[in-house]
C-alpha positions in Angstrom: 58.5 -3.2 26.1 60.0 -0.5 27.8 57.2 1.2 30.0 56.8 4.3 29.5 55.2 5.8 32.6 56.7 7.0 35.7 55.6 5.4 39.3 51.8 6.1 39.7 50.7 8.3 43.1 47.4 6.9 44.0 45.1 10.4 43.8 42.5 8.6 46.4 40.6 7.0 43.7 40.4 3.3 43.2 43.4 2.4 42.0 42.8 -0.1 39.1 40.3 3.0 37.5 43.7 5.5 38.1 45.6 2.6 36.2 42.8 2.3 33.3 43.0 5.7 32.9 46.4 6.1 32.7 47.0 3.0 30.3 43.8 4.2 28.3 45.5 8.0 27.7 48.8 6.2 26.9 47.2 4.7 24.1 45.3 7.6 23.0 48.8 9.9 22.8 50.4 7.5 21.4 53.0 6.5 24.1 51.7 2.9 23.7 51.4 2.4 19.9 49.1 0.3 18.0 50.1 -3.4 18.2 52.7 -2.6 21.2 52.9 -5.8 23.4 51.6 -5.2 26.9 52.7 -7.3 29.6 51.3 -6.6 33.0 54.5 -7.2 35.1 56.0 -4.8 33.2 53.8 -2.2 33.3 52.9 -2.9 37.2 56.7 -2.5 37.9 56.9 0.9 36.1 53.9 2.3 37.5 55.1 1.3 40.8 51.9 -1.0 41.6 51.2 -4.9 42.2 49.6 -6.4 38.9 45.9 -7.3 40.2 45.0 -3.2 39.0 47.0 -3.7 36.1 45.4 -6.9 35.0 41.9 -5.2 35.9 42.7 -2.1 33.9 43.7 -4.4 31.0 40.7 -6.4 31.0 38.6 -3.1 31.0 40.6 -1.9 28.1 39.8 -5.1 26.2 36.2 -4.5 27.0 36.1 -1.5 25.1 37.9 -2.8 22.3 41.5 -0.3 22.6 43.5 -3.5 24.0 43.0 -7.4 22.2 44.3 -10.3 24.0 45.0 -13.9 22.7 45.5 -16.6 25.5 48.7 -17.5 26.4 50.1 -15.6 23.2 49.8 -12.2 23.7 47.8 -8.7 25.0 48.1 -6.0 23.0 47.4 -2.8 21.5 44.4 -2.8 19.3 44.6 -1.9 15.8 41.2 -0.1 14.6 39.6 -0.5 11.5 37.6 1.0 9.2 34.7 -0.9 10.4 35.2 0.3 14.2 35.8 3.9 12.8 32.3 3.4 11.1 30.5 1.6 14.0 31.8 4.2 16.6 30.4 6.8 14.7 27.2 5.5 14.7 27.3 4.6 18.2 28.4 8.1 19.0 25.7 10.0 16.7 22.5 7.8 18.0 23.7 7.5 21.7 23.9 11.4 22.0 20.7 11.7 19.8 18.9 9.4 22.4 20.6 11.4 25.2 19.9 14.9 23.7 16.2 14.2 24.0 16.4 13.2 27.9 18.5 16.2 28.8 16.8 18.8 27.5 13.4 17.5 29.0 15.2 17.3 32.6 17.8 20.2 32.7 17.9 23.5 34.3 17.8 26.6 32.5 21.8 27.0 33.7 22.4 24.0 32.5 20.9 24.3 29.0 22.8 27.7 28.6 26.0 26.1 28.8 25.0 23.3 26.6 24.0 25.9 23.8 27.7 27.4 24.4 28.9 24.4 23.7 26.8 24.1 20.2 28.4 27.5 20.1 32.0 26.6 20.1 30.9 23.6 17.3 29.2 26.6 14.8 32.4 28.4 15.4 34.9 25.6 14.7 32.4 24.5 11.5 32.3 27.9 9.9 36.3 28.0 10.2 36.3 24.3 8.5 38.0 23.0 11.6 37.3 19.4 11.8 38.9 18.6 14.8 37.5 21.8 16.4 34.0 20.2 15.5 34.9 16.7 17.1 36.3 18.3 20.4 33.4 20.8 21.0 31.0 17.9 20.0 32.9 15.5 22.6 32.3 18.2 24.9 28.7 18.5 24.3 28.2 15.1 24.5 30.0 14.9 28.0 27.3 17.6 29.2 24.5 16.2 27.6 24.9 12.7 29.2 25.6 14.3 32.7 22.1 16.2 32.4 20.2 13.2 31.5 20.4 12.3 35.3 20.5 8.9 34.2 22.8 6.7 35.6 22.7 4.1 32.5 24.0 6.6 30.2 26.8 7.9 32.6 27.8 4.7 33.1 27.7 3.4 29.1 29.9 6.9 28.2 32.6 6.8 31.4 33.0 3.0 30.0 33.2 4.0 26.3 34.7 7.4 26.6 38.4 6.5 25.7 37.2 3.8 22.9 35.1 6.7 21.4 38.0 9.2 21.4 40.5 7.1 20.0 38.0 5.7 17.3 36.6 8.9 16.2 40.3 10.4 16.0 40.8 11.8 12.1 36.8 12.2 11.9 35.7 14.3 9.0 32.2 15.8 8.4 29.6 14.1 6.3 28.8 17.8 4.9 32.0 18.6 3.2 30.5 22.2 2.1 31.5 24.6 5.2 28.7 27.1 4.3 25.8 24.8 4.4 26.9 22.0 6.9 27.4 25.3 9.5 23.9 26.4 8.3 22.6 23.0 9.6 24.7 23.1 13.1 22.8 26.4 13.5 19.7 25.4 13.1 20.8 22.1 15.4 21.5 25.6 18.0 17.9 26.8 17.4 16.4 23.2 18.5 18.4 22.9 21.7 17.7 26.2 22.6 14.1 25.5 22.3 14.3 22.4 23.9 13.0 20.8 20.9 14.5 16.9 21.2 13.3 15.3 18.4 14.5 18.2 15.8 17.4 18.2 17.4 18.3 14.5 17.3 17.1 14.3 13.5 19.4 17.3 12.3 22.0 16.0 14.2 21.4 12.5 12.3 21.2 14.5 9.2 25.1 16.5 9.8 26.5 12.8 10.3 24.8 11.4 7.4 22.6 8.8 9.4 19.1 7.9 9.1 
């Protein structure tokens, strides 16, 4: 394997976290392709770090499903299946709905206004039938909502799952295909968010994603 990295320049955070983020982003952008073998020695040499933070990062990536390990055989980038895509989508929607109920009860008015702006971006992308734009705007909204829960468990789960969610939802397509009907649904969702109606917002969100 030719290591596709320049030596890492530590930025003051935990080195293992930096290596984890760098390797995860490389998996997402294709520098490390599905099925690519990962050798801790080569990665460590390419990054200019010891093997310990690389091993820690690979272990975390295995826990999130981006890397798969067969002891004494290989460590490689995983290949996402249809099951992984479907399960990640379900997890994403239910987690967002639960976080939304909490965040709408707790967030300040300024934070709520910011969240509504993110939903406006989702509405605009839906109106343009921009599937990638819908997912990008939804991901940004999701990040803000989890932050506004002020709940350490939600925040930690998102921190560990973020890379896997982004990779496994790549190429997502809306459940509601008609852009007019879908956009009407997102407008209703916006109204529920703006009025802090968490139960209604969650119900609309599930309906838009085809989940009960």
